[in-house]
Structures are given as C-alpha cells and as structure tokens.
C-alpha positions as CSV (number, residue, x, y, z in Angstrom):
1,M,0.0,0.0,0.0
2,K,2.8,2.4,-0.9
3,N,0.9,4.4,-3.3
4,E,-2.1,5.6,-1.1
5,T,-4.6,8.1,-2.3
6,P,-5.7,10.9,0.1
7,A,-8.9,9.0,0.8
8,T,-6.9,5.8,1.6
9,Q,-4.6,7.6,3.8
10,A,-7.5,9.0,5.8
11,Q,-9.0,5.7,6.1
12,T,-5.9,4.2,7.7
13,T,-5.5,6.9,10.3
14,Q,-9.1,7.6,11.5
15,A,-9.4,4.6,13.9
16,E,-8.0,4.7,17.4
17,R,-4.6,3.0,17.7
18,T,-3.6,0.7,20.6
19,R,-0.7,-1.0,19.0
20,N,2.1,0.5,16.9
21,A,0.7,-0.8,13.6
22,R,-1.2,0.5,10.7
23,T,-5.0,0.5,11.1
24,Y,-7.4,0.0,8.3
25,I,-11.0,0.8,8.1
26,P,-12.6,-2.0,6.1
27,D,-15.0,-1.1,3.3
28,V,-18.5,-2.4,3.9
29,D,-21.6,-3.1,1.9
30,I,-24.9,-2.9,3.9
31,R,-28.2,-4.3,2.6
32,E,-31.6,-4.4,4.4
33,T,-34.3,-7.0,3.9
34,A,-37.6,-7.1,5.6
35,D,-36.2,-9.2,8.5
36,S,-32.5,-8.5,8.7
37,I,-29.4,-6.4,7.9
38,V,-26.8,-8.2,5.7
39,L,-23.3,-6.8,5.9
40,A,-20.2,-7.6,3.9
41,A,-16.7,-6.2,5.0
42,D,-13.6,-6.4,2.9
43,M,-10.9,-7.7,5.2
44,P,-8.0,-9.2,3.0
45,G,-5.4,-11.1,4.8
46,V,-7.4,-11.5,8.1
47,A,-7.5,-15.0,9.4
48,T,-10.8,-16.2,11.0
49,D,-8.9,-16.8,14.4
50,S,-7.7,-13.0,14.6
51,L,-11.3,-11.7,13.9
52,N,-13.5,-10.3,16.7
53,V,-17.0,-9.1,16.0
54,T,-19.0,-7.5,19.0
55,L,-22.3,-5.8,19.4
56,E,-22.4,-3.6,22.5
57,N,-24.6,-0.6,23.2
58,S,-26.0,-0.6,19.7
59,V,-22.5,-0.4,18.1
60,L,-21.3,-3.3,16.0
61,T,-17.5,-3.4,16.0
62,I,-15.4,-5.5,13.5
63,E,-11.8,-6.0,14.3
64,G,-9.1,-8.3,12.9
65,R,-5.4,-8.4,12.1
66,A,-3.8,-9.0,8.8
67,A,-0.4,-10.4,8.8
68,L,1.8,-11.9,6.1
69,P,2.5,-15.6,6.2
70,P,6.0,-16.6,7.4
71,L,8.6,-16.7,4.6
72,E,10.2,-19.9,5.7
73,Q,13.2,-20.4,3.2
74,H,12.7,-17.0,1.5
75,K,14.1,-13.5,2.0
76,L,11.7,-10.6,1.4
77,V,13.1,-8.4,-1.3
78,Y,10.2,-6.0,-1.9
79,A,6.7,-5.7,-0.4
80,E,3.5,-3.7,-1.4
81,F,1.0,-5.7,0.7
82,G,0.0,-3.9,3.8
83,T,-0.2,-5.5,7.2
84,G,-1.9,-4.3,10.3
85,D,-5.1,-4.0,12.2
86,F,-8.7,-3.7,10.6
87,R,-11.2,-1.9,12.8
88,R,-14.6,-0.5,12.1
89,P,-17.4,0.6,14.5
90,L,-20.8,0.7,13.0
91,P,-23.5,2.2,15.1
92,S,-27.0,0.8,14.5
93,R,-30.3,2.6,15.5
94,M,-32.3,-0.6,14.7
95,R,-33.0,-3.1,17.4
96,L,-31.3,-6.4,16.5
97,D,-31.8,-10.0,17.6
98,R,-28.5,-10.5,19.3
99,D,-28.8,-14.3,19.9
100,A,-29.3,-14.9,16.0
101,I,-26.6,-13.1,14.5
102,A,-24.5,-15.2,12.1
103,A,-20.9,-14.5,10.8
104,S,-18.9,-16.2,8.1
105,M,-15.6,-15.4,6.3
106,K,-14.8,-16.4,2.7
107,N,-12.1,-15.2,0.4
108,G,-11.2,-12.2,2.6
109,V,-14.8,-11.0,3.0
110,L,-16.6,-11.0,6.3
111,N,-20.4,-11.6,5.9
112,L,-22.7,-10.9,8.7
113,V,-26.5,-11.4,9.0
114,L,-28.0,-9.3,11.6
115,P,-31.7,-10.3,12.2
116,K,-33.9,-7.5,13.3
117,A,-35.6,-7.9,16.5
118,K,-39.3,-8.9,16.1
119,E,-40.5,-5.4,17.2
120,A,-38.2,-3.8,14.6
121,Q,-39.6,-5.8,11.7
122,P,-42.4,-4.3,9.5
123,R,-45.7,-5.7,10.4
124,K,-48.9,-5.8,8.2
125,I,-51.9,-4.6,10.0
126,A,-55.3,-6.1,8.9
127,V,-58.1,-3.6,8.1
128,Q,-61.5,-4.7,9.0
129,T,-64.7,-3.5,7.5
130,V,-67.0,-2.2,10.1
C-alpha cells in the first residue's frame, strides 16, 4: 500500500490505535431486507482466528489483524502488501436479535447477517370492514 490516495490515507488513520501498527477501516456493503441487515466487510489477509465481532450498546464493531504468512526459506526483497489491524465501529439505530446474529468469512470477505428484533420488523396490519 505504498501508493495511497488521500482518501486511503484518511481511512488508515481515523481509527484509534492501541498498537504501533497501521489500522485500516474496512470497506463495507450493507443491505436491508424485511427481517435482517446483511453486511459484507472487505478484510483481506485477516484470518478467522484473529477476527473479533462484537455488538455492544447498539454499536457493531469489527476487528481483525492482517499479517503476512511466514517466509520460511525466502528472504523478502520487496513488499507492497499492507499488514496491520482492521477496525470499524458501525452504530445501529435498529434493534437487532443479538442471539441470532451469524458470521462467516470467505475469500477475505466477512459476511454478517443481523436479524432484526421482532418489534423492529415491519408488520402488516389487517384492516377490518365495520
């Protein structure tokens, strides 16, 4: 990540740093269905065991650490891949069913399904003829 644009530079410096490492803010796509919020976060190089997803005080926080694999018999001559931490807090005004949240990771993309709490889901009201 040597050739960063100003937007990329801002994304890597906005999160609070607790370690002496670069912190990235992952890009996300958020879709809403009638009964859930579906989120996809781009987290290249983050292993599932270094991933932490929490929901506290209506803030969903995604954290993970990207690291290069060990080089074993090789000497690194040149590197452009960035390593460091990913962190993104996402506030939510919607009530969620905390017990039914599902997360999966595939090809560097974290997918979250955040079911809406029953009281937050749309409800059709029957109209009676009087």
